[in-house]
N, C-alpha and C positions, 0 to 999 in steps of 0.2 A: 314127345319131343326127346332127343336125348342131351343129358347134360352134363359138363365133366365137374362138375361140383353136387354130391347129394342134396336134393331138394328140405332141409332141414334146419334147424338151427343147432347151435352147437356150442357152447364157452367151453375151454378149453384153460383159461387166463381169464384176472378180473379186465373190465375194460375201462381205459386204456390197456391192454398190454405192455411188458415192459420194453419190444421192438418199437412200438407205437411212442411209448414215451419220449424214449431215443430219438426218433424221427421230429416228435415235438420240438425238442431241444434245439435240434439241427434248423428247423423251419422257423424257429423265431430269429434266429441269427440271420437268415440269408433272405427270407419272403415278409414283405409287408404288411403290417399288421392290417392292412386297410383289406385284406383278402382272408376273409373271417371264415371259419368256418362250423357247420353245428357241434360236430363231436371232433374230440384229437385221437379219430381210430383210422389207422393207413389201412387200405385196401391193397390186397397182392392181386386179387382174381378177384371174377364173377361169371355164373352161369344161372340164369334161368331168372328166378328172385330172389339167388341168394349172392351175398358178398363174403369175400374170406378175406381176414385183414392178414397182414405179414404176422402175427402171433398165431393164426392156424385158427382162429374164430371164423365159424358161420355165423352170418348176421340176416338176418329176414329186413330187404330193402322196401319199404314202404314209400321211395320218393322218386327210385330212380334217375337219378341227377336231374332231380327235378323235370319229371316229365317225358326224358328224353328216351331209356332203353325201354320201351313200351313191349317189344317183340322178346325180352330178354337178355340180360350181358351178356358178350362176348360170345353172340349167333355163330356159327361156324360158317354157316354159306356166305354171311356178308362179310366174315373176315376172308374167307376166301375169294369172294368178289375182287372185295378192297385189293388184296394181296396179288390177284389176276391182273388186275388195271394197272397196280402199279409197277409188272415187272415189265409194263408195254410203257406206260406214258403216265408220269408221275405232275407235268405241269408245261404250258406255255402259254397260256393266259388268254379264255378266247376272246376276248378283243383284241387279239394280233393274230393268231395263226389258232382259228378253232377247232372242234371234233365232238365226236358224236355222243358221247355221254350227256353231256350236256342239251343236248337238240333232243335225245331220246327222254329228258328226265322232263324236259319242257313237253314235249307230247304227253308223257304222261300225267304230269298234272294237271294237262286241259282236260283229261279224261275224269279225273276223281272232284275235281273241285266241281261246287256247285252250279247251275246254270247250263244251258246247251247252245249255248251263243258260240261263236268265233272268240278265240282265250290268245294270251301274249304271256308268256313268262321272263324275268329275266331272275336269273341264281347270282346270290352272296353267299357271307360268311355264317351270319347267326342272325338270332332271331331281332335284334336291336338295329341293326344293318337295313332288314327286309323291310322294318317300321320307317327306316328312318329315308328310304330309296322312295318306299308307298307315299310318303307325305309330299316328295319331291314331284313325282308321276300324279298327284291328285292338284296340285298348284300349276302345276304345268299345262295340266287338259285344262282344268277349270279359266283359267287365268285371274284366282284367287289365291287369299293368302292365310284365311284363318282355320286352321284345323280343332277340331274339337274332339276331346277323350271322356272317357264317362269316372265320375266318381270312384274312386279304390280301384283305379285303373293301374296295370304295370304294363307298360311297354316297351323296356329297356335302361340302358345304362350309358348310353351315350348322350351329351350333352342333350340333343334334340328328345331324345325319348325319354330323358329322366324328366323334365320339362312335362311330357303328357303323361308322366308317373306320378298317380295319385297322392302318396304318401310322403313323407317329409322326409324321416329317419328309416335306417340313414341313407339310403340311395342318394338324396338330394341336398343334407344336411354340408352347409359351407362349399356348394360345388359349383353355386354363379356366377355371374349373371347366367341366365339362360334365355333363350330366342324366346321373341315376342310373337303376337297371333295365335296361340297356343291357349286352348279354353279347358275346361272340365266343366262338365256339365253333372245334373243329379241321375242316377241310375235308379233302376228298379231293383230294390234288395228285401226281399217278401218279408223276411224274420224282423227286418229293424222298422220296414213302414208301412208293411200289413196291406200298402195298397195293390188294387188288380193291376193287371200289365196295362191296359188302355188308360187306369187310371196314373201311372209311373210314367206312360208314354207322353201323355198330357202334358205332368208337369214340366218334365224333359224338354219337351215343346216351345212351351209358356216360356224356362228360363231363358233358350235361346232367342225367341224374339226378344222380348226384354231388356236382356243382358248385350246383346252380340248383333240380332240381325240376320235372318236367314239369308238372304243376299249375298252377305261378306262372307260366307263358308263356303271352303273347299271340298273339305272329307269329316265324314264325321266317323271315328277310328271304334271299334266296338271288339269286348271279348264277350263273345257270346256265352262261355262261362267263366267268371274271372278266375284266376289261379291264385296268384298273389294275393290278391284283395280277398279272400278266403271264399274261393269255391261258390261263388255268390252268383245263383242262377235267375236271371230277372224272370217276372212272371209271363204265364202265357201270355200272348198279345202285343207285349209292349215291345220287341222288335220289327213286328211287320209294322205298328203305327209308325213307329221311327221312317222305315224303310219308304212307306208309303209319304212323308214329309220329305224326306231326301227327295225321292224322285220327284215332288211337287215344284221344290226351289233348285233342283239342279246340284245338288252336295252330294257328292261319290261315297258311296255306302260300302267300308269298309273292314272285313272280320278278320281279326288277328287272331290267328288258331296257331300262333306259334305253339302253347301248352296244353290247348283241347285238341287240336285239332289230329290227323291220323293216327284214325280210328280208338283213341281213347276212350272217348263218349259212347263207344256204340253204335257211330259212323263215321263215316269218313271224315268227316269235319261236325265240330259241334253245333252250329250255324242251322245244320239242318234239323236237329230239335225243335227250332223255332218257326220251318217251311218260311225260311226268309231265302236267297238267293243272291249272296252282296254283288256286288260290282268285282270290286276287288278282294284276295284273302292272303293273307302272308303265313308262310308256313317255317315251320324248322323246326326243332328239340328231336320230335320222336321220327323226323322223316326220313333218315341213314342208320340206324341200330346206334347210333356214339360216335359220327365219323361228323364233323363239323359241315355243316351247307344249311344256307336256307332259301326263298323264294319270296318272290309274289308276281301272283297271278290274276289275270282276271280280262274285263273285256276288251276287245283288240285295238278299238277307238282310245279306248283310254292309258292302255300299256304303250300304244304307238307314238301317243303324243308328246312323247321326248324325241329329243333330236341324238343323234348319232352320235355317241359318246358322252350322254347326259348321265348314262347309268353306267357303273360295273365297278371290276378293282380287280387288283392284284390276282388275288385266290378264290374270287366271286365263280363256282361251279366248277372248285378243282376234280378234275377228272376221277380222281382216285374217291373223293364222296358223293360226285355223283353214280358213282358204280357202285357204292354200299347203298347208296337210297335207291336205286332201280332194284338193287336185290331185296332190298326190305320190304319196299310196296308188292313185289312179288309175293314175298312170303304171306302180307299182310292176307291178299286177295288168293293168294293158293290155301292155304291153311285157315281160312276165313276167321281171321284172327279180329273182327267185326263182331262177328257171334261171340269169340271168347271174352271181349270186354263186356260184351251183356252178361255173361255167365260171369264175371267177377261180381258186376252190381249188384246180381241177384244173390250171390255168395254174402255179399258185403253188407248188405241190408239185411238178410236174414240173422246174420251175426252181430249187428252192430246199432240196426235201425229201433233198438228199443232202447238206447243209451238215454235218450232225453228224459223218458217214464223212470228209468231205474237210480241214474244217476245225478244231484241238483246242480251238480257244477254242469250238464250238458243241457244248452238250450235248442238244440236243432243238430238232426243228423242229417246231413243232403248230400246228393251226387251224381251221377252219370254217368253207367260204364264204371272204367278203373280210375275214377276222377271225383274223390269224395273231402268233406269237409266236418268237423266237428267244431260247431261255433259250444265255446265254452263260456260260464258267465257266471256272476256271481249268484250263489243261490237266493231263489227269488225276485229274481229280478232278471232283466234282460240287457244287465250293466253287463260289456267286457272283462274278461279275469284273465288276464294275461299272465299273473302269478302261477295260474293252474295249468297253464300252458308251458312254461317252464319248468314246472314240476314235471309234467305227464314227458315231457323230452329229453329231462334228466333220467329219470326212471327207465325208461325206454331203449335210450343209446346203452346205459350200463347193463343192462338187460338182451342186447343183441337183437336190436327191431329198431330199424332206422326210418321215422315218421319225419313230418317239414310243420316250420311255421306258417302263419299265413295269417291277414289279416290284416287291414289297416288297425286296428288296437292289439295288434299282437295275441292275437284270442283267438284264433281258429286252427285247430289242429289237421293238416293236411295229409290226406293219404291217396300217392298216387303211383299204385305197385304195379308192374309189367301184368300183362294181359295174360302170363303162361304162369302165374302165380296159381300155387292149389288150394282147395277147399279147406286143408290142415294146415297153411301156412298162415293162411287166412286167419285161424280158429288160434295156431299157437300166436302169433301176434296180437290179436284180440285181445287174450287172453293179459299176456303183457301189460299192455294199456289198461285191461281192466285191473288189473294191482294196482296201477297209478291212481287211478280213479276213488278205487277205494279207499288209498290214503289220504284223498282229500274229503273226503267223509260223503 
């Protein structure tokens, strides 16, 4: 690929630099402190796996705006597709006077989502909005009200999706009251519980039966790989058992693929690694190369249960974002970015896969594709070590590497690089992170 910025880390000032510091002063006077950031380093442009800040520093991006720029920053083809569409039509509102890009994207989603049954889609603005609409759809379809999510889940920041999100701080603190009929149930977390997939599923199912009642449940929402929860990958067989339970009791099985979907894990959708076909799938983040759009896709009978006008929104399926999404999906397929995600996985495993043996504060390195987590522990235990994560993030951002935090205990280093990242950049970024690990002893 051609990149507009050299794919190498380069620091010309301390981080944050003087222009970033000046922007931070302006931000503090104009922007709510509730919109917090990992580092006060202001970006000017990006290309591939590199971000360039306003001071001319080049940083290795291991976060992708939390999994959004999977195909790389500022992809020229995506930008041109969006510009071409913007010159023709920027908005009409699909539920008033529709347009083809919305229909074409729905057709494309029917092709790439798991399952060979007839499908329908709706397009919305964000991942949280997709999840919230999926809740409405499964309730309308089943006539039931109870919604289940898994421990350590993250489903969004709207009032409803915050109630489905596990961690109270910072997302939910002081934000209630929340809607009712939403329950969190135990998840398979192999590093923490040591259970096999069937054993963990039996625990989850027993909890549903004894605490909630299966016949009350409309839908079970799962992240096949939990992102904000700490790159938690449930054990083999866990989701297969839950899907069978859902089918037995008329519960809609929803795969929330907001963060793990769209080729990031080496498959179109991460649920494919578990050999399970969901009833509904939610998609966002990586679908449009940085443009805001999201979707709910699934079985036609479930999606069509909602009356006309029951779902929709002013900007949902905006034609410019839809055009960007169509081009992004074309690029992923044409250039085999699924294979590129698998390449990134091999490179990460080769470079950081032995950290648990080398560093006492690393309990486990786990991941799929370009989605990895490093579980940080107090040496000699499996207790969370949030202080170690804070120190690593501080060191990394000061030295031109942008990783992410994660985990219910703020103790998982999250790596979500673009699938176009080179082995050289992975090696360089890992070296910076190892400096921080060495400093921790």
